[in-house]
N, C-alpha and C positions, 0 to 999 in steps of 0.2 A: 565503552572497554572493560575487559576481563580484569577481575581481582589482581590477576597476576600481573596485567601488564600494568596498572595503576602500582605495585610493589616494582615495577623494574624501572620506573619513572621517576618514582618517589624520593626526591634529596634530603637530606641530611643539613644538618647545623653550617652555614657558610664558613669554614675556616678562616678568613680574613676578616666575619665581623667577630667570630670569638677572639680572635688575636685583639682586636680593639677594645672589647667589654675588657677583658683581662688587661691589657692598659689603664682603663677608666679605672677599673675596681684598683689597680695599684694605685694611684695615685690619691686615691681617696682613701687608702689605708693609710698612705704614708702621711695625710695632712690631717686625718682625724681619727687614727688607729684603727686597728680590728674591732674591736667592741663597740666601738661609738659608731661604725659604717650600717648601716641596715643595705635590702637588698633592694629596695626602693632609692636609696642613694646611689646607688649601681644605673637603676635603671633611668632615673632622670638623666644622672650623666651622660646616658649615650642616645638619648631620646627616644626609649619606647619604653611596654608597657612593662610593669613588673612583673606579670604572670608569661611575658616571652622570654624573660632570662631562664625558665627554669626548660627551653626546650636546648639550652644549651648546659647546665649544671643540674645538681638535685639541690644545694646548698652553698651557703654564703662560703664554709670552709674551702669549698672546691676550687675557689676561685684563689684563695689563701694558698691553697697545695699546691695548684698549677704555677701562682709565679713561685713560692718557694724552690721547688724540683727544681725548675727550669732555672732560676739562678744559679742553684748550687750546682747543676751538673754543668752549664758554662763556665763556672768558675774553675772547676776540676779539668776542662777541657784545656783551660787557659795556664794551670798552673802547669799541665801533664810535660809541657815543652822546656819547663826548667828539672824536673826530672828527669826529666834525656838530655841534659845538659852533660857534655862531658869535660866537666872544669874542675877547679880545685874549689874548695867549700866555699873561699869567699866570694867568689865570683859567683858561685851559685846562689848564698845566699841576697848578696846585691839584685839579683836580677830575683829572686823570688820577690823580696820586697816591690821591687817594678810592678813586677806583674802583679800581684796583690793589690797594689796602690791604685793603677792604671784599670785593673776593673771595680774595684768597688767604685771610685769617683765615675767611671764611666757609666758605671749599671747599679746609678745611686740610692733610682726608687726602689727597685727588687732587692738589690742586695740590703739598704736598711730596713726591710719588712723582712729579710730572711733573719734579720740579728735581732728585731725585737720582734717578732711576732710567731717565731716557731714555736715556742710555748702552748700556741692557741689550737694547734693542731692535733689530731688524736693522738693517740701510744699508737696507733697501728704504723699510719702517714709518717710522724719522725719517725719511726724503726726503718722506715722503706729509705728516709733522705740520711740516716746518720750514717749509714757505710759508705756515704761521697764524702759527705762531709770529717769521716775516719783517714779516708784516703786522700783529702787534702792535707791535713794536720801530718801525713805522715811523710809527705813531701819536706817539710819544715824539719821533723824529725830527724829525717834521712842525710839532711843537709848537715845538722848541728854533728850528729854523730859521725860522719865523715871527717867534719872540722876537729872535731878530737881526734880521731884515728892520724890524722894529719899533725895534729900537736899544735895545731893554729889556733883552737877555741878551749875553754876552760875544762880541763879533764874531771873534773869535781861537779859539773855542771848536772840536775840533773833535766834531763832531756824533754822530756816531758811536758815537765811544771813549766822550764822555760817557753817550751812550744807555747802552752797557753797564755804565758805574760807575754810575750811576744805578738801574737794574733789578736790578744787583746787591745795591747797600743796601735796596730795597723785596725782595726777596727773602728777604733774611735775615730777616724777620720770620717766616718758615714756620718757622726752627728754634729761636724761643724763645717765640712767642705761644703763651699756653692762656686758654682762653674760662676767663671767671670770674676775670682775672688783676686787676692794679691799673688799668690802661689799657682802657678800652674800643678796638673798631676807630677810631671816630671820632675819638678823642682820641688815637692813635698815627698817625690821618692827619696831623693836622695840625702834630704836631712830625715827621715827614718831611717834608711840604709844607714845613715854612719852611726843612729840613736842606737839601733838592733846588734851591729858588729859593737861598739862598746860594750854593749852589756854580753858577750859571749867571749869577745877574744882571749886570746892567754899571750900571757910574756912573750913567746915564742911568736905566737902571730903577728903581735906589735912591731917585733924587731927591732928595738930600740928606737922608734918614731915616737911615740907617744901617743894620747887620743888625737889631737887634734891632727898629725902628720895623717895620722889611717883616717883622716875624716876627707882628709885632703888626697889619699888616695880611691878614696870611695866616687867622690864627684869622676877620678880620670878613669874609671871603671866605667860609670855609669854613660859618660860621654862615648866611652868606645862601644858599648852595646849601643846606642843613641846611633851613631852613625853606622854601624851594621845593618840596622832595618832599614834606612833610607837608601 
């Protein structure tokens, strides 16, 4: 066989196998932390020699970058459905909270790593991911601005600061949520939605209802969205 023929038939790393290895790396990063995980740990988890991993990556950081990049891109795709909604600010904010909580709990390993280990990436790689993160934050910022313009959210609110605070609260779910716990993701999202709205709503937004009635209204909105998905 000629050299050119051999080059044509040579196959690269198996994409399905690579996906399996990345998944194993993610589980170890979440359990042990990125710094405490070695390439040998990942190799042992998937039952291959340490040297064989270098057919797929050049360094341990390559695994971390893939996990965080994929999670960030998937989260942005999910939240774009909220960005395209034609609805009032209250309904869109409730939808944002539900989408965020569903994604965070449904991709718990990858999203937890994104929040906890982002700083371990090189500055160049953090920069490549940052744009998607900023686009995600902007969806909430735009909703808060919409609510101010409609008079239903606090006009004096610092939108950028409030976005940081609210996303920090929402992201905290990754630290304690466990599948099969006492609350489903949708039930948790209802609680979060009521809390988030309570933090930003104006007197006009309350419409004389009071906070408790507002939270009950959130449950009605959530129930309607759940019915629309079925």
